[in-house]
N, C-alpha and C positions, 0 to 999 in steps of 0.2 A: 683262224684253222688255217694253217698250212695243208693245202693239195699233200698229199702223198707222193712223190717221186719216187718209181719204182726203179732202188739203186742194188746191182750185186756188189757186195762190200766186201773187200780185200787187201789187202798192204803188202808192198814188196818195194824195195828200195835197192836201186840199180849205180852203176858208177863209182863214185865215191863217197854217196849221199852218208854210207852209213860210217865209213871214217869221221867224215866232217861234224855227223852227232856224236861221235866216241868221243871228239874233242873236245866238244862243247859248244853248242849252239846258244848265238846272242840272240836267238829271238825271245822275246818276253812270253810266247807259250798262246796259247787259245784263247779267246775271250768270248765274252754272249752266249748262244746257243754249245758253245765245242768247250767251253770252259770246265776242265773236270773232267772233258773224256779223252781215254786213252784211245787209240787207232791201231787195230782196225774196229770201228763200231759201227752198229746197226742204230746208232740215233738220228735219225731221219730230217730234228730240227736242226741239228748241228751240220749235217751234210747240206742240206737246204742251203743255210745261210753262209757255206762257205761256196756255195756255187751262187749265189745272188752278188758275192761281195766281188767274184770275177778271178781271175789269174790263173784259172785253171783250163783243162782239156776235160771235156765229154767225150769218151769212147762209147758207143754204141754199137751190136752187132745187130745187122738189118733186122727188121720183123718178119713174122713167119711164111714162110715157104707152102706152096702146094706141096711139093715132095721135097726131097732132101739127099740129094747124091753129089759125088761130087764134080761137079759139071766143068771146074778151072781143068780137070786133064781129060774130059771127054772131047775127040778131036773136032764134033758135029758144034761145038759150043762156037757161038761168031759171039764179040763184046757190042755189034752195033744191031744184034737182032735179039730183042727180048725173049723173042717167041723160041729163041732156044736156047734158053738158059734157066736154069728154076725160077717159077714165078712166085710172084707174091701172093697171096693166099686173102680173101676175103675178109677172114680172119685176121691179117695181117696188115690189110689196111685200116681197119677199125682200131690195131694194137698202135699204128702211127700218130690216130688221132689220139688217143687217149696219152700217147707222150708229147707231144705238141701241146696239148691242154694242161699236161701237169707244167712243160718248159712255160707256158704263157702264164698260168695262175699265181706260179712263184714267182716271177716277175727274174727269171736267170736271163743275163743280158748273153747275147751270143754275139759273138765278131765276126767270125768266116766260117765255113760248111763246109768242107772236106769230103768226098767220097770215094771209094774205089770206082772201076768203071764198070764193075758188075749191075745189071739193071738192079737188081734187088737191094742193093746201095744204096743208088742215088734215089731213085726213088722213094725210099725211106727216109733220105735227107728232104728230099723237097717237101715229102708230105708233114714230115714232124719238123721242121724249121723254117717252111716254106716258101725256101731260097736254095740255092746251089751256088758257093761260089767256086769250084772247081773239082775236077775228078781226076784223080791220080792213080797211076799203075805201081805207086809203093805201099798203097793200102790193100792189092791187088793179093789173091793168092799164089806161092811160090809154087810152080808145075813142078810134077817130077821129070817133064823136060829138061829144065833149068838146070835138073842135078843127075842127068841122064849119067856123066861123068864120073861122077863122085863115088868113092867106096863107101861109103856110109850117106844112105840116102836122107834117112831122120836128122842128122847133125847139119846137114848143108843145108835142107828145108828152114832148120832154126835160124843158121847162121845168115842167113840169105831176109828170112823174115825182120831179122833183128836189126840189121843195115837197112833197110830200108824204113821201117817204122821210129828207130831212135828217133832220127830229127822230128818229125811228129809231134812226138809225145815228150821232147827234153825241152824242143825250143819254149821258154819262156813265154808267157801271156801276161800283158798288162793289168794291171788290177781296172775291175770297172766291166769286164769282158771276157767272154770264155771263147775255148778253139774248140768248132765239133767235129769230130772225125766219124764217120760211118762206115763199116767194114765187115771185116766175118771174124770166122771162130778162130781159126788155126792160127794168124799170122799173130794174134792177141796173146793165145797161150803159148807161141813160143819162145815171144819177149817178157811174158810177165810168169808165167808158169800156171795162170788160172785159165780155167778154160769157162767161157762167158755163156752161161747158160740160163736162161733158154733162149730162143732168138729176140732181139728188143734188148736183150740185158744191158746196162748204161752202168759204165766205170767211169769215178771224178777220178782224175788224174791228174796231181801235182808236178807241174815241169820245175825242175831244178839246174835247166841249163846243158847247152850242147855238152861239156867233157862231164858235166856229174849227173845226169841222169832223169828220173822222174820218181812219183813215187802213186802205187795206185791206192785209195783210199777204201 
């Protein structure tokens, strides 16, 4: 019996993906546990089997923190000082262990692990995957200061998040491996329309290529 991975399930198609499917895909369709499954799905065996085969991106919102506030817009926040950011709670550390065990027990192959520069994100990544390939500002929050000269704050925050995240989510991954991203809620909501709740929520993303976008399964 496969141990369940905690997935938050949703479906969104970006770029030219909808047009491509409308023209008729040459794919033979899902096999194995996913045969006959329509997406979006809460069929855990199907989702786990897809992740085991590889070629996907796992996007995880960081695990639970002691408090919940917008520290990205707090002038005292320092990316080099974890004590000046939201701190991972004891429950969050335990949550990361559960996620790691789910990944390991289900033999889900991971090629590279990338996180935002915020401590709660890279600490989740290290605890969850046992390593961290790199940190990138592209997975950080977009701050209100970055959009200070824009007439529509919300539209600016969304646009910049899409610009930053699109390459990470759409670049294809070879079969047999998955790319892991650990970051935050608002940037993912901006690009997908889905809010990752609760903290620690993990989405399985199918990259379609830089010009085609991605699907969140």
